[in-house]
N, C-alpha and C positions, 0 to 999 in steps of 0.2 A: 320428330320435327317440332312438336310443341315445346319440349324442354330446351331444345337447341335455340329456340326463339325467345327463351326467357320466361315461358309459362311454367308455373309450379304445378306439378302433377303429383297427387298423393294416392297411395294405394291403401285401402281399408276393406273391411268386410261388412256385408249386410246382416251377418249372423248376430243374434242377440247375445250369444255366448261364444267366446273363443276369439282367435285372432288370425290374421293372414300369415301363413308360413311361407313368406316370399323367398326364402333361401333354400327351400326343399327341392323345387322343380326348376328346370331350365328357364321356363317362361318368367318366373319370378326373379331369377338371377339376371335375366336379360333386361327386365324392367329396371332393376336396381342399377345395372351397368349404364342404362340410358339416362339415369338421373332422377328416376321416380323416387319420391320421398315415402318412407315407411310411416304408416299411421298406427301400427299395432292393432289393438282391439277397440280403438276409437270408432264410434258409430259414424256413418257418412255425414249426417247433418252436423254433428259435433266437430268432425274434422274440417268441414267447410268453414264453420265459424272460427275455429282455431287458426286456420290458414289466413282468413281475412284479418284476424287480430295480429298475427305475426307480420303480415305484409304492411298493415297500417302502422305498426310500431317499429318498422325497419329491423325486425328480428330475422334471424336465419330460419327459414321455414323447416328445414330438416332438424335443426336443434330444437325448435319449439315443438315439433310433433313428437319428438322423443322424450319430452319432459312433461310430467304430470303437473298440470296447472290447477285443476279443480276437481280431481277425482275421476277424470274422464279416461285415464290410462292406468291399467292395473300394473302392478310390479311384475307379474308373470309375462306381461306383454312387452317387456323392454329387454329382450335378449341381445339386441345390437348395441346396448350401452356399455 
């Protein structure tokens, strides 16, 4: 309902090392199908700031979250690219 209403929802992990494997289980695939944006191994606080930056700069949030801007996203975390 949030995504359908235009709210950007991003999925990330609270783990200090590793990333969300959102394509492995049905739940992750369902979230992607619903329009949730992948954030890879970006930490939650960093993902929040990055989304605020993307929205303020009229950037596509999904594209911005998949692009490393300042070392917040590791190369290994970008399998969807």
